[in-house]
C-alpha positions in Angstrom: 15.2 4.1 -32.6 13.3 1.3 -30.9 9.6 0.5 -31.5 8.3 -0.7 -28.1 5.2 -2.2 -29.7 7.4 -4.8 -31.4 9.2 -6.0 -28.3 7.8 -9.2 -26.8 9.7 -9.0 -23.5 9.9 -6.3 -20.8 12.8 -5.6 -18.4 11.5 -4.8 -14.9 13.8 -3.5 -12.1 12.9 -2.6 -8.5 15.3 -1.4 -5.9 14.3 -1.8 -2.2 15.9 -0.8 1.0 16.7 -2.8 4.2 18.2 -1.7 7.5 21.9 -2.1 8.3 21.0 -4.2 11.3 19.5 -6.8 9.0 22.7 -7.4 7.1 23.1 -10.9 8.7 19.9 -12.0 7.2 20.7 -10.9 3.6 21.0 -14.4 2.2 17.6 -15.4 3.6 16.1 -12.1 2.3 17.5 -12.6 -1.2 16.3 -16.3 -1.4 12.8 -15.3 0.0 12.4 -12.6 -2.7 13.6 -15.0 -5.5 11.1 -17.7 -4.4 8.2 -15.4 -4.1 8.8 -13.7 -7.5 9.2 -17.1 -9.2 6.0 -18.5 -7.7 3.9 -15.3 -8.2 4.9 -14.1 -11.6 3.8 -16.6 -14.4 5.3 -14.3 -17.1 8.8 -14.4 -15.5 11.4 -15.7 -18.0 13.7 -18.2 -16.3 14.1 -21.0 -18.8 17.3 -19.7 -20.4 20.3 -17.5 -19.5 19.6 -14.9 -22.2 17.1 -13.2 -19.9 18.6 -13.0 -16.4 16.6 -13.0 -13.2 18.7 -11.5 -10.4 18.3 -10.4 -6.8 21.5 -8.7 -5.5 22.6 -6.5 -2.6 23.7 -3.3 -4.5 24.2 -0.5 -2.0 25.7 -0.3 1.5 25.9 2.7 3.9 25.6 3.2 7.6 21.8 3.7 7.7 20.2 1.6 4.9 21.2 -0.9 2.3 19.6 -1.7 -1.0 18.6 -4.9 -2.8 17.9 -4.7 -6.6 15.5 -7.2 -8.2 15.8 -7.4 -12.0 13.9 -9.7 -14.3 12.3 -10.0 -17.7 8.7 -10.7 -18.2 7.2 -12.3 -21.4 4.9 -9.4 -22.1 4.8 -6.2 -24.2 5.8 -3.1 -22.3 2.5 -1.2 -22.5 -1.2 -1.5 -21.7 -3.2 -2.9 -18.8 -1.8 -6.4 -19.1 1.7 -5.0 -18.6 0.6 -2.8 -15.7 -1.0 -5.8 -14.0 2.1 -7.9 -14.5 4.3 -5.2 -13.1 2.0 -4.8 -10.1 2.2 -8.5 -9.5 6.0 -8.4 -9.6 6.1 -5.5 -7.1 3.7 -7.3 -4.8 5.8 -10.4 -5.0 9.0 -8.4 -4.0 7.1 -6.8 -1.1 5.8 -10.2 0.1 9.1 -12.0 -0.3 10.9 -9.2 1.4 8.4 -8.9 4.2 8.0 -5.1 3.5 7.1 -3.2 6.6 5.0 0.0 7.1 8.1 2.2 6.8 9.0 0.7 3.4 11.9 -1.5 4.6 12.5 -5.1 3.7 12.9 -7.5 6.6 14.7 -10.9 6.4 12.6 -13.9 7.3 13.5 -15.7 10.6 16.5 -18.0 10.4 15.6 -21.7 10.4 17.4 -22.2 13.7 14.7 -20.1 15.4 12.9 -16.9 15.2 14.2 -15.7 18.5 17.7 -15.0 17.1 18.3 -11.4 16.0 
């Protein structure tokens, strides 16, 4: 049995989808999400390898693909403070992934020019 009130850190995971046509931009998308989460989540644990922070492409099919964002936050896993931290995490994933109205992530434009697609 595990007593959640004694835990000091919380594992947060979010899966998000992106279109198959955007596969060429996967590296930019992953890096953009990582940057945004790191800069927007002050409770994100990144100082050691015992609590991993990862953004990986985890699913592939002919219509949509999936990226999974997994991290640990230095916060207890209950209460308003936890809910605010989780909301901030989700907002950072949405901003970093350039979430559209249909719920898909979109890679940022390549550095060589936004006209390429």
